[in-house]
N, C-alpha and C positions, 0 to 999 in steps of 0.2 A: 234061869241062866241061859239055857240053850236057846230059848226063844229070843232073848235080847242079843245073843251072839248072831243068830240068823238075820235078825233085823239090821244089826250093825253091818254085817257083811253085805246085805242087799243095798243098804244106803251107800256103802263104799263103792260097790259095783256100779250103782246108778250114777254116782258122782263121776266116776271114771268114764262112763259112757257119755255123759253130758260134756265133759272136758274134751274127749276125743272127737265128738260131733262138732264142737266149736272150733277145733283145730283143723278139721278137714277143709280142703279148699272149697270155695263156694262155686268155682267154675272148673271144668276139666282142664288139665294142662294143655297149652297150645301145641299143636303138632309142629314138626320141623318146617313144613311148608308155610304154615300160618305165621310162624316166627320170622321166617325169611321175608314174607310179604310185609309184615309189620315193620321190620328193620328197613326195608327198601322205602316204604312210605315215609318213615321218620326222616331218613336221610334226604329223600327226594323233595320233601315238602320244604326243607330248609328252615333256618331258625326263625324266620318271620311268620311262617304259616303253621308251625308245629308247637305244641306245648313242650316238646322235648328237644334237646340239642341234637343235631345230626350225629354227634359222637355217641349218643345213646344207641342209635341204629347201628353204627359201626361196631359198637361193643357187642350187640346182639349177634351180628354176623361173625365176629371173632369167636364168640361163645359157641356158635353152631359149628365152626371149623374145629374148635378145640374138642368138641364132643364127637365130631365125625370128620377127620382130616380128609376124607374122600368126598366131601360135600362140594361138588363142582359148582353148584348154583351159588352157594355162599362165597366160595373162592372167587368166582367170576364177578359177583357184585362188588366185592372188596377191590378187585382190580379195576373195575369200571369206575368206581367212585374215586380211586387214586388217580386214574387217568383224567377224569373230569376236573379234578382239583389241581392238576399240573404236577402231580407227584409221579412222574413217568418211570423213574427207576423202581419205585415201590410197585407201580402198576405192572411192570415187566415181571417182577418177582411173583406177584399174585397170578398173573396169566401163566407163567411157567408151572406153577402148582396145579392150576386147572388142567393144563395140557399133560402133566404127568399122570393125572387121573383119567383124563379123557382126551386123547390125542386128536379126536375129530371134532373138538369144540370150535366150530367155525368163528363165532364172534370173538373168542379169545385170540385166535391167530390174527384176525384183522386189527383188533385194538392193541395187541402186542406190537404188531408192525407199526401202527401209528405212534405208539409210545417210543419205539426204537427210533423212528424218524425224528421225533421231537428231542431225542437225546443225541442226535448226530450219528447214530449207528445204522448207516444206510444199507450196508451189505446184510446185516442181520434183519433189518426191516424187509428187504427184498425176499429173503428166505421165508419170513413169516407170511408175506403176501402170497408167495408161490405155494406155500403149504396150504393156505386157505383156498387157493384156486385148484389144488389137487382134490380138495373135498367138494368144492362147488365152483365149477369153471365160469359161472355166471355172476359171481359175487362182485357187484359193481364197485364197492369201495376198494377191494383188493385189486381189481383191474385198474382203476384210476391211479392208485398209489404206486402199483408196480410199474405202470407206464411212466409216471413221474420219475421214479428211481432209475429206470432204464434210460430215460432221456438224460437225466443228470449225469449218469455214468458214460454217456456217449453211445449206448447201444440203441441206435435209432430204429433199426429193424424191429427189435423186440418192443420198444416203446410204441411204435406204430401199431404193431399187432395187438398189444394190450389196449391201446386207445380205441382201436376199431372194435374190439370185443366189447369194450365198455359201451360204445355207442349202440351196438346191436342189442345189448341187454338192458340199457337204461332208457326206457321208453318215454319217460316224462320229459317234456320240454323244459329246459332250465338253463340258467347262466352257465352251469358247469358243462352241459352238453355243448353250448356255443363255444366255450373255451376249448374243449377237447377237439371240436371240429377245426378250430384255428391251429391247435397243436398238430393235428393230423395233416392239415394242408401244408404247414411249415416243414414237417418232417418229409412228406412226399416230395416237396420241392428239393430239399437237400439230398434225398436218396436218388432222385432222378438226375441231379446235376453231377453225381459222382462218376 
């Protein structure tokens, strides 16, 4: 009787070990950074190039934020994708969350400013661009857009200063540089005629 009890117990333990082994994950769980990269790849590849809907990637990013509300990388990607899809108010919300966690997150200041411009919030946009420039005074997108806002508001001296900074820092020859040179020439003419 004792022998059959021990054999039965061993068989039960063996069965439990086999079941536990089968239930164990085959691969180690993905790290936060790998999940972030996976999500960005899914969203960036778009519905035509991915086996999964971009919303699957957005869902992964939202899960990462739910697990860690201070994950500025996931928050930024959510803001960036909202901006790219024209959901500017939503993008501003995401960028504000990034900046609450990391007030020196330069790309968030710049894209927040662009989103604010797209929603007609020019004074808020200018504040965002100027915040970006306090972090990095050579950030060409912030310089360009700040110049545009200053010019729109009639502050030609500041517009001219930002445009000239832009030209000093944007070394590549481009149509934008050509346009900014025209802006500078036009503003110089107006300022000299006052």
